[in-house]
Structure formats: C-alpha cells, structure tokens
C-alpha positions, 0 to 999 in steps of 0.5 A: 582379172577384171574384164567387161565388154560393151558395144559402140557402133553409133554414128560417131563411134570409132571404126576399126580399119584393117586397111590402114597404111602402116598395117603389119600382117602377123597372120599365120601363113604356112608358106612362110617360116615362123621366124617371119612372124616373130621378126615382124612382131619384134619390129613393131615400135610398140613391142619395144615398150612392153616385154612380151608384146611381140610374142603375145601378138604372134600368139593372137595371130596364130594358126588356131586363134579365132582372131587376127590383129590389125593394130595396137598401141601402148602408152604410159598413163600420165594422169593417175586420176584417169583410172580407178584402182578399184576397177584394176583390183588394186589397193590405192597405194599400189595404183600410182602409175599405169600403162595401157594397151589396145589391140584391134581384133578381127575374126578369122574369115571362117568366124566372121562377125556379120552382126554385133551380137555375134561379136558380143557372144565372143566377148561374153565368153572371153570375159568369163574366161578372163574373170577366172584368171588370178591376176590383180592390178589389171583389167580388160575392156572389150569394145565391139565396133564396126570394122573395115576388113577390106576396102569393100567389106564391113564387118564387126571387130573388137578393140581390147583395152588392157590397163595395168597399174603399180607402185612405179612406172616399171611395176605398172609396165610389168603388170601390163606385160603379165596382163597381155600374156594372160589376155592372149592365152585366154583369147587363143588358148591353143594358138601356137604359130605352127 
C-alpha cells in the first residue's frame, strides 16, 4: 500500500474540529454495551457508502487504539484526471474510477500530541507499517493538522485520506473498502471493542 505524510499547520490550513455540531462519539466506554458503538457507527450516512466502514471506525475507536475519530466522509471521485494511477500503484487501464475517504484522527488523552513533531512520529511509524501491506490500487495520505479537541483545548491531529481506484465504480469502492480495513488494522493492530 502506498502511504505518505505531511504537515499543514500554517495560517490558512484546515483545523480538525472535534467539537462540531454533528459529532458522533464512537470512543469505547466500558459503561456501555458494545452494540451501542456498532449501532452508532452503522447509523452514520458515510457507512452506507462503503462496505465495512462502520466496523473500521469502531476498530479505530476501540479500547486499545491509540486514536479516536472525530469526523469522516466518503465520496466517489468524479474526475479521473484528479488522481494519478501510479500513485495508487495501479495500471492506467485499471484506474478509470476512484473513491476517496477521509478520517480525522485524534490522540487518546494519554497520547496527546502537543507538538507537530509528536504527531509526525506516529505518522512515520504508520507509513512504514502501511507500506508493508500488500495492497495495490490505493494509497493513504496522512496530514498533520492543528486540532480543537475541546472548546478550550488545541492540540494536533491527523487527517487520513484514503483513495482507491478500479476499472469500475464498484471495483473502486471495493478497493476502498479493503484499503480502509487495512488502514484501521494497521493503525490499531490490536483494537477490539472490548
């Protein structure tokens, strides 16, 4: 799997906002039954667009995950000229359609990233592990950004962009599903809900 990282923390760079109005909390809470998290994740509109996305989000928010998620989105890439088949490790004739997803990742409270370099260390390690995953037709780009964790707390987070392509819209969507599964299990290799 292709993977890379960068830092975008300049004045006009996007900021991850964990305090947004539509936030759905998928973080593990031992006081709640696991079905609560599964139902919340399956209820997300984005989960209807990619097979397995709900499970991947629950995995990323699991008890032993180093991160939690604050937002995600999924969309078909309409213009094939906006992505490079070579960057997705795919032959050009197998890269006529694409799907993309982003997931905002924030560190668990015991792993706070108070400087960009702390987030970069995690990104480098994740890219090394993702690069060893034997998947083609996809890539992950990790962007370190400033993040509003709580109304009065700024920190750093990572926006993960996962892109996958295929010969058809359906095959690109299936490739994105496989890429998201590999991503979730690589970021949080031992993260069951309980």
